[in-house]
C-alpha positions as a Python dict, from the first residue, in 0.01 Angstrom:
ca = {
    (1, 'X'): (0, 0, 0),
    (2, 'X'): (136, 345, -95),
    (3, 'X'): (211, 606, 170),
    (4, 'X'): (-78, 846, 228),
    (5, 'X'): (21, 1211, 267),
    (6, 'X'): (-274, 1413, 395),
    (7, 'X'): (-315, 1793, 402),
    (8, 'X'): (-267, 1958, 741),
    (9, 'X'): (-560, 2085, 949),
    (10, 'X'): (-563, 2433, 798),
    (11, 'X'): (-547, 2303, 442),
    (12, 'X'): (-817, 2046, 513),
    (13, 'X'): (-1044, 2316, 652),
    (14, 'X'): (-997, 2529, 338),
    (15, 'X'): (-1068, 2230, 114),
    (16, 'X'): (-1390, 2147, 298),
    (17, 'X'): (-1507, 2510, 283),
    (18, 'X'): (-1460, 2509, -96),
    (19, 'X'): (-1652, 2181, -128),
    (20, 'X'): (-1929, 2318, 98),
    (21, 'X'): (-1963, 2633, -116),
    (22, 'X'): (-1964, 2427, -434),
    (23, 'X'): (-2242, 2210, -292),
    (24, 'X'): (-2433, 2521, -185),
    (25, 'X'): (-2409, 2674, -533),
    (26, 'X'): (-2522, 2357, -707),
    (27, 'X'): (-2802, 2295, -461),
    (28, 'X'): (-2922, 2651, -515),
    (29, 'X'): (-2932, 2591, -892),
    (30, 'X'): (-3149, 2288, -820),
    (31, 'X'): (-3401, 2498, -626),
    (32, 'X'): (-3394, 2837, -803),
    (33, 'X'): (-3639, 2746, -1077),
    (34, 'X'): (-3888, 2617, -818),
    (35, 'X'): (-3912, 2963, -661),
    (36, 'X'): (-3935, 3151, -992),
    (37, 'X'): (-4158, 2934, -1212),
    (38, 'X'): (-4409, 3212, -1271),
    (39, 'X'): (-4140, 3466, -1365),
    (40, 'X'): (-3966, 3225, -1604),
    (41, 'X'): (-4296, 3117, -1757),
    (42, 'X'): (-4399, 3476, -1831),
    (43, 'X'): (-4060, 3589, -1962),
    (44, 'X'): (-4005, 3292, -2195),
    (45, 'X'): (-4370, 3281, -2302),
    (46, 'X'): (-4420, 2917, -2201),
    (47, 'X'): (-4682, 2756, -1981),
    (48, 'X'): (-4620, 2689, -1612),
    (49, 'X'): (-4607, 2310, -1677),
    (50, 'X'): (-4342, 2373, -1946),
    (51, 'X'): (-4145, 2581, -1700),
    (52, 'X'): (-4188, 2297, -1449),
    (53, 'X'): (-4018, 2064, -1698),
    (54, 'X'): (-3697, 2256, -1621),
    (55, 'X'): (-3713, 2110, -1270),
    (56, 'X'): (-3783, 1761, -1401),
    (57, 'X'): (-3496, 1779, -1653),
    (58, 'X'): (-3252, 1876, -1379),
    (59, 'X'): (-3365, 1600, -1140),
    (60, 'X'): (-3375, 1322, -1401),
    (61, 'X'): (-3038, 1419, -1543),
    (62, 'X'): (-2882, 1424, -1197),
    (63, 'X'): (-3029, 1080, -1121),
    (64, 'X'): (-2916, 923, -1450),
    (65, 'X'): (-2646, 1145, -1597),
    (66, 'X'): (-2461, 1190, -1268),
    (67, 'X'): (-2375, 819, -1229),
    (68, 'X'): (-2286, 794, -1599),
    (69, 'X'): (-2039, 1083, -1572),
    (70, 'X'): (-1906, 941, -1244),
    (71, 'X'): (-1837, 609, -1417),
    (72, 'X'): (-1669, 776, -1715),
    (73, 'X'): (-1442, 984, -1491),
    (74, 'X'): (-1372, 723, -1219),
    (75, 'X'): (-1013, 683, -1337),
    (76, 'X'): (-934, 1055, -1315),
    (77, 'X'): (-780, 1251, -1031),
    (78, 'X'): (-1058, 1393, -809),
    (79, 'X'): (-910, 1743, -834),
    (80, 'X'): (-945, 1743, -1212),
    (81, 'X'): (-1302, 1612, -1192),
    (82, 'X'): (-1409, 1867, -929),
    (83, 'X'): (-1260, 2166, -1111),
    (84, 'X'): (-1406, 2044, -1441),
    (85, 'X'): (-1750, 1999, -1286),
    (86, 'X'): (-1753, 2349, -1135),
    (87, 'X'): (-1633, 2506, -1463),
    (88, 'X'): (-1902, 2320, -1661),
    (89, 'X'): (-2164, 2420, -1404),
    (90, 'X'): (-2073, 2790, -1439),
    (91, 'X'): (-2080, 2769, -1819),
    (92, 'X'): (-2418, 2592, -1829),
    (93, 'X'): (-2575, 2850, -1599),
    (94, 'X'): (-2460, 3133, -1824),
    (95, 'X'): (-2703, 3004, -2088),
    (96, 'X'): (-3028, 3132, -1929),
    (97, 'X'): (-2857, 3465, -1851),
    (98, 'X'): (-2756, 3530, -2212),
    (99, 'X'): (-2998, 3326, -2426),
    (100, 'X'): (-3374, 3389, -2418),
    (101, 'X'): (-3468, 3047, -2556),
    (102, 'X'): (-3662, 2779, -2369),
    (103, 'X'): (-3506, 2483, -2554),
    (104, 'X'): (-3150, 2594, -2480),
    (105, 'X'): (-3249, 2657, -2117),
    (106, 'X'): (-3394, 2305, -2093),
    (107, 'X'): (-3078, 2148, -2234),
    (108, 'X'): (-2859, 2356, -2005),
    (109, 'X'): (-3066, 2247, -1703),
    (110, 'X'): (-3023, 1883, -1801),
    (111, 'X'): (-2648, 1934, -1832),
    (112, 'X'): (-2630, 2113, -1497),
    (113, 'X'): (-2815, 1828, -1329),
    (114, 'X'): (-2567, 1570, -1458),
    (115, 'X'): (-2274, 1791, -1353),
    (116, 'X'): (-2417, 1826, -1003),
    (117, 'X'): (-2440, 1447, -974),
    (118, 'X'): (-2076, 1423, -1083),
    (119, 'X'): (-1969, 1690, -833),
    (120, 'X'): (-2141, 1504, -547),
    (121, 'X'): (-1958, 1182, -631),
    (122, 'X'): (-1620, 1348, -681),
    (123, 'X'): (-1645, 1562, -368),
    (124, 'X'): (-1740, 1273, -142),
    (125, 'X'): (-1474, 1037, -276),
    (126, 'X'): (-1214, 1315, -249),
    (127, 'X'): (-1311, 1366, 114),
    (128, 'X'): (-1232, 1000, 186),
    (129, 'X'): (-878, 1051, 61),
    (130, 'X'): (-825, 1381, 243),
    (131, 'X'): (-946, 1328, 600),
    (132, 'X'): (-877, 1040, 842),
    (133, 'X'): (-1126, 755, 818),
    (134, 'X'): (-1272, 820, 1164),
    (135, 'X'): (-1370, 1173, 1054),
    (136, 'X'): (-1486, 1101, 700),
    (137, 'X'): (-1854, 1095, 799),
    (138, 'X'): (-1834, 1445, 944),
    (139, 'X'): (-1650, 1569, 635),
    (140, 'X'): (-1909, 1411, 404),
    (141, 'X'): (-2178, 1564, 623),
    (142, 'X'): (-2032, 1910, 568),
    (143, 'X'): (-2059, 1867, 190),
    (144, 'X'): (-2415, 1736, 223),
    (145, 'X'): (-2498, 2027, 454),
    (146, 'X'): (-2405, 2259, 167),
    (147, 'X'): (-2695, 2114, -30),
    (148, 'X'): (-2929, 2132, 270),
    (149, 'X'): (-2832, 2495, 333),
    (150, 'X'): (-2914, 2581, -27),
    (151, 'X'): (-3273, 2474, 40),
    (152, 'X'): (-3293, 2671, 365),
    (153, 'X'): (-3121, 2988, 242),
    (154, 'X'): (-3043, 2966, -129),
    (155, 'X'): (-3406, 2915, -234),
    (156, 'X'): (-3562, 3210, -44),
    (157, 'X'): (-3270, 3446, -114),
    (158, 'X'): (-3258, 3352, -481),
    (159, 'X'): (-3635, 3389, -513),
    (160, 'X'): (-3619, 3733, -351),
    (161, 'X'): (-3341, 3840, -587),
    (162, 'X'): (-3545, 3715, -881),
    (163, 'X'): (-3848, 3916, -775),
    (164, 'X'): (-3649, 4234, -714),
    (165, 'X'): (-3386, 4220, -990),
    (166, 'X'): (-3533, 3970, -1238),
    (167, 'X'): (-3492, 3591, -1254),
    (168, 'X'): (-3185, 3614, -1479),
    (169, 'X'): (-3007, 3812, -1208),
    (170, 'X'): (-3036, 3513, -975),
    (171, 'X'): (-2863, 3291, -1230),
    (172, 'X'): (-2598, 3556, -1292),
    (173, 'X'): (-2527, 3563, -918),
    (174, 'X'): (-2506, 3184, -922),
    (175, 'X'): (-2248, 3196, -1201),
    (176, 'X'): (-2049, 3447, -994),
    (177, 'X'): (-2050, 3215, -693),
    (178, 'X'): (-1944, 2921, -911),
    (179, 'X'): (-1653, 3118, -1056),
    (180, 'X'): (-1545, 3214, -704),
    (181, 'X'): (-1554, 2847, -605),
    (182, 'X'): (-1353, 2757, -917),
    (183, 'X'): (-1081, 3013, -839),
    (184, 'X'): (-1063, 2900, -477),
    (185, 'X'): (-1060, 2537, -586),
    (186, 'X'): (-763, 2590, -816),
    (187, 'X'): (-574, 2731, -519),
    (188, 'X'): (-663, 2482, -245),
    (189, 'X'): (-787, 2150, -387),
    (190, 'X'): (-515, 1881, -366),
    (191, 'X'): (-443, 1601, -606),
    (192, 'X'): (-645, 1292, -504),
    (193, 'X'): (-575, 1013, -757),
    (194, 'X'): (-811, 717, -782),
    (195, 'X'): (-678, 388, -644),
    (196, 'X'): (-542, 163, -919),
    (197, 'X'): (-782, -121, -832),
    (198, 'X'): (-1079, 113, -883),
    (199, 'X'): (-994, 265, -1219),
    (200, 'X'): (-1168, 28, -1462),
    (201, 'X'): (-1535, 62, -1547),
    (202, 'X'): (-1588, -309, -1485),
    (203, 'X'): (-1451, -286, -1130),
    (204, 'X'): (-1665, 20, -1057),
    (205, 'X'): (-1985, -142, -1185),
    (206, 'X'): (-1918, -473, -1010),
    (207, 'X'): (-1860, -318, -669),
    (208, 'X'): (-2106, -26, -692),
    (209, 'X'): (-2399, -251, -787),
    (210, 'X'): (-2322, -540, -554),
    (211, 'X'): (-2634, -674, -373),
    (212, 'X'): (-2523, -526, -39),
    (213, 'X'): (-2499, -179, -199),
    (214, 'X'): (-2836, -218, -371),
    (215, 'X'): (-2989, -302, -31),
    (216, 'X'): (-2853, 24, 115),
    (217, 'X'): (-2980, 217, -188),
    (218, 'X'): (-3324, 60, -139),
    (219, 'X'): (-3321, 200, 214),
    (220, 'X'): (-3230, 544, 79),
    (221, 'X'): (-3513, 521, -175),
    (222, 'X'): (-3770, 431, 93),
    (223, 'X'): (-3661, 707, 332),
    (224, 'X'): (-3704, 980, 73),
    (225, 'X'): (-4020, 829, -75),
    (226, 'X'): (-4177, 837, 271),
    (227, 'X'): (-4074, 1195, 337),
    (228, 'X'): (-4179, 1321, -6),
    (229, 'X'): (-4521, 1158, 21),
    (230, 'X'): (-4599, 1403, 302),
    (231, 'X'): (-4378, 1695, 197),
    (232, 'X'): (-4518, 1734, -156),
    (233, 'X'): (-4862, 1817, -19),
    (234, 'X'): (-4750, 2000, 293),
    (235, 'X'): (-4889, 2344, 203),
    (236, 'X'): (-5245, 2223, 133),
    (237, 'X'): (-5220, 1994, 438),
    (238, 'X'): (-5136, 2289, 662),
    (239, 'X'): (-5427, 2486, 516),
    (240, 'X'): (-5696, 2216, 532),
    (241, 'X'): (-5589, 2004, 830),
    (242, 'X'): (-5388, 2235, 1056),
    (243, 'X'): (-5581, 2550, 953),
    (244, 'X'): (-5281, 2780, 907),
    (245, 'X'): (-5196, 2980, 594),
    (246, 'X'): (-5021, 3288, 458),
    (247, 'X'): (-4697, 3403, 616),
    (248, 'X'): (-4725, 3137, 886),
    (249, 'X'): (-4686, 2868, 622),
    (250, 'X'): (-4377, 3045, 487),
    (251, 'X'): (-4233, 3043, 839),
    (252, 'X'): (-4303, 2672, 876),
    (253, 'X'): (-4132, 2596, 546),
    (254, 'X'): (-3832, 2804, 652),
    (255, 'X'): (-3819, 2614, 982),
    (256, 'X'): (-3821, 2288, 787),
    (257, 'X'): (-3530, 2411, 574),
    (258, 'X'): (-3330, 2509, 881),
    (259, 'X'): (-3407, 2169, 1036),
    (260, 'X'): (-3265, 1990, 730),
    (261, 'X'): (-2943, 2190, 761),
    (262, 'X'): (-2911, 2121, 1134),
    (263, 'X'): (-3002, 1756, 1081),
    (264, 'X'): (-2738, 1693, 815),
    (265, 'X'): (-2470, 1862, 1026),
    (266, 'X'): (-2563, 1666, 1340),
    (267, 'X'): (-2613, 1340, 1151),
    (268, 'X'): (-2255, 1348, 1026),
    (269, 'X'): (-2124, 1271, 1375),
    (270, 'X'): (-2356, 972, 1403),
    (271, 'X'): (-2231, 852, 1065),
    (272, 'X'): (-1877, 841, 1203),
    (273, 'X'): (-1983, 668, 1525),
    (274, 'X'): (-2197, 393, 1373),
    (275, 'X'): (-2370, 452, 1040),
    (276, 'X'): (-2583, 135, 1044),
    (277, 'X'): (-2714, 203, 1395),
    (278, 'X'): (-2783, 567, 1303),
    (279, 'X'): (-3002, 451, 1014),
    (280, 'X'): (-3207, 223, 1237),
    (281, 'X'): (-3263, 503, 1489),
    (282, 'X'): (-3333, 757, 1214),
    (283, 'X'): (-3597, 548, 1038),
    (284, 'X'): (-3769, 473, 1371),
    (285, 'X'): (-3770, 845, 1457),
    (286, 'X'): (-3898, 945, 1113),
    (287, 'X'): (-4181, 691, 1131),
    (288, 'X'): (-4281, 812, 1478),
    (289, 'X'): (-4284, 1175, 1360),
    (290, 'X'): (-4503, 1099, 1057),
    (291, 'X'): (-4747, 893, 1264),
    (292, 'X'): (-4771, 1175, 1519),
    (293, 'X'): (-4834, 1422, 1240),
    (294, 'X'): (-5109, 1202, 1097),
    (295, 'X'): (-5282, 1154, 1432),
    (296, 'X'): (-5242, 1501, 1584),
    (297, 'X'): (-5160, 1730, 1289),
    (298, 'X'): (-5476, 1929, 1348),
    (299, 'X'): (-5297, 2101, 1638),
    (300, 'X'): (-5071, 2375, 1504),
    (301, 'X'): (-4792, 2330, 1759),
    (302, 'X'): (-4778, 1954, 1705),
    (303, 'X'): (-4783, 1999, 1326),
    (304, 'X'): (-4493, 2243, 1333),
    (305, 'X'): (-4287, 2027, 1570),
    (306, 'X'): (-4341, 1717, 1357),
    (307, 'X'): (-4248, 1904, 1039),
    (308, 'X'): (-3926, 2020, 1203),
    (309, 'X'): (-3869, 1664, 1323),
    (310, 'X'): (-3921, 1534, 971),
    (311, 'X'): (-3644, 1764, 845),
    (312, 'X'): (-3411, 1669, 1130),
    (313, 'X'): (-3451, 1292, 1091),
    (314, 'X'): (-3462, 1282, 710),
    (315, 'X'): (-3148, 1487, 648),
    (316, 'X'): (-2989, 1357, 968),
    (317, 'X'): (-2973, 1018, 797),
    (318, 'X'): (-2825, 1155, 473),
    (319, 'X'): (-2457, 1143, 581),
    (320, 'X'): (-2501, 793, 723),
    (321, 'X'): (-2672, 674, 404),
    (322, 'X'): (-2394, 821, 192),
    (323, 'X'): (-2121, 677, 413),
    (324, 'X'): (-2291, 337, 425),
    (325, 'X'): (-2328, 308, 47),
    (326, 'X'): (-1968, 411, -20),
    (327, 'X'): (-1833, 182, 251),
    (328, 'X'): (-2028, -118, 120),
    (329, 'X'): (-1914, -43, -236),
    (330, 'X'): (-1546, -54, -137),
    (331, 'X'): (-1336, -5, -453),
    (332, 'X'): (-1653, 102, -639),
    (333, 'X'): (-1695, 413, -425),
    (334, 'X'): (-1616, 655, -711),
    (335, 'X'): (-1935, 544, -888),
    (336, 'X'): (-2135, 449, -579),
    (337, 'X'): (-2095, 800, -435),
    (338, 'X'): (-2335, 930, -702),
    (339, 'X'): (-2601, 663, -642),
    (340, 'X'): (-2764, 783, -315),
    (341, 'X'): (-2864, 1107, -490),
    (342, 'X'): (-3018, 899, -770),
    (343, 'X'): (-3204, 680, -521),
    (344, 'X'): (-3325, 988, -333),
    (345, 'X'): (-3452, 1151, -653),
    (346, 'X'): (-3630, 830, -750),
    (347, 'X'): (-3779, 816, -401),
    (348, 'X'): (-3898, 1176, -431),
    (349, 'X'): (-4077, 1098, -758),
    (350, 'X'): (-4246, 783, -627),
    (351, 'X'): (-4329, 946, -293),
    (352, 'X'): (-4505, 1239, -461),
    (353, 'X'): (-4705, 994, -675),
    (354, 'X'): (-4789, 775, -375),
    (355, 'X'): (-4906, 1073, -171),
    (356, 'X'): (-5128, 1187, -457),
    (357, 'X'): (-5290, 844, -488),
    (358, 'X'): (-5350, 834, -111),
    (359, 'X'): (-5512, 1178, -116),
    (360, 'X'): (-5742, 1082, -402),
    (361, 'X'): (-5874, 792, -194),
    (362, 'X'): (-5880, 926, 161),
    (363, 'X'): (-5801, 1300, 178),
    (364, 'X'): (-5492, 1510, 252),
    (365, 'X'): (-5399, 1342, 580),
    (366, 'X'): (-5366, 1011, 396),
    (367, 'X'): (-5048, 1134, 226),
    (368, 'X'): (-4882, 1159, 567),
    (369, 'X'): (-5004, 812, 664),
    (370, 'X'): (-4874, 669, 336),
    (371, 'X'): (-4536, 822, 415),
    (372, 'X'): (-4539, 664, 761),
    (373, 'X'): (-4615, 322, 612),
    (374, 'X'): (-4322, 354, 371),
    (375, 'X'): (-4080, 460, 646),
    (376, 'X'): (-4203, 172, 863),
    (377, 'X'): (-4089, -61, 585),
    (378, 'X'): (-3761, 133, 585),
    (379, 'X'): (-3718, 48, 955),
    (380, 'X'): (-3729, -321, 869),
    (381, 'X'): (-3479, -273, 584),
    (382, 'X'): (-3246, -71, 810),
    (383, 'X'): (-3246, -348, 1070),
    (384, 'X'): (-3199, -621, 809),
    (385, 'X'): (-2905, -443, 645),
    (386, 'X'): (-2735, -324, 965),
    (387, 'X'): (-2492, -620, 969),
    (388, 'X'): (-2387, -598, 606),
    (389, 'X'): (-2015, -549, 552),
    (390, 'X'): (-1803, -504, 239),
    (391, 'X'): (-1661, -830, 108),
    (392, 'X'): (-1353, -657, -32),
    (393, 'X'): (-1039, -671, 181),
    (394, 'X'): (-974, -370, 400),
    (395, 'X'): (-669, -278, 195),
    (396, 'X'): (-888, -224, -108),
    (397, 'X'): (-1125, 5, 76),
    (398, 'X'): (-857, 220, 240),
    (399, 'X'): (-731, 503, 16),
    (400, 'X'): (-411, 370, -142),
    (401, 'X'): (-299, 673, -333),
    (402, 'X'): (-88, 968, -234),
    (403, 'X'): (-274, 1291, -162),
    (404, 'X'): (-57, 1585, -258),
    (405, 'X'): (-129, 1899, -53),
    (406, 'X'): (-186, 2209, -267),
    (407, 'X'): (109, 2388, -106),
    (408, 'X'): (341, 2110, -225),
    (409, 'X'): (208, 2145, -579),
    (410, 'X'): (276, 2519, -579),
    (411, 'X'): (645, 2472, -495),
    (412, 'X'): (687, 2192, -745),
    (413, 'X'): (716, 1907, -490),
}
């Protein structure tokens, strides 16, 4: 096994800040269109459903294109992949700023979705080579928190900018942030080569889609399907069941966003301590919260507390899910790192559909109950998969390549 040279504490901190900001920028791009559908629809002279297709194109491309790009770039140094992904992201988001054409916008959104999926995979595999193994969960959690923070802050701030300055201004600001991340990344991101045993597409596919990894991805799918079943219809639920509306609903949604950020940050420590156990506890907590919301959601205080709890438990499990999938994939981690996002997006789609079917048969509260049933199944899966371990030898899983600190690169070491 080759000697591993890791960046010092200060360098590591700078690297993680850059990855956090990159995740924040890309997560904001994911959510911006959601908050400005009406503005985009009017400006481009398309229907609201056509504008909504911009959201669908991004999500589908991230779920499918992200893993494809991760597979194609698995043999490359993580630094090259990360800088390339950020540069491509900035370029693709220039399109809606400069070109007033719906078709080009749609294609650019699809490209940006795939690039975000690639960035997630590259950032999380880079983290494994940069920080000690006993802290990798916390480091992954910081990257994931960047995406959670984009929902809590990026969406409302971007929407406000769009309303005040125009929707293109929000995308222009996003491009500016991406360029800042790119410049900082060139300065601080170290070289993190891929382990030799992990460089072939066959090795990546074999390890990333092993049955034990698919079981963990099934758990990820169920968690997000359960949450989305309730979350998709949260605003009408609050109006019809809890009897709150207007600015109060906005406050509740903001509280949910903050809870997801806090949950992902806190969940990272549990991922380091014992990821499998954290997933069992998280699915139990999420199921209890959804059942409480179904039974007592007519009381405003209970509804708000359960919504906050839903954000805490759902995103609190995200670092553990990511860590678990990558650990079980072993040498296939470069590809597997992109798969939890795909499973989560698939879960979101199915959860929204499931909630809609439940509502059509039994009213708005049924969407919450359907979510609780799904997460109850997730509890069983979490328990059943808690003893799974990678079959690859430990030496294959441990980073086996030299990590060159950026300061060494600058002096020609």
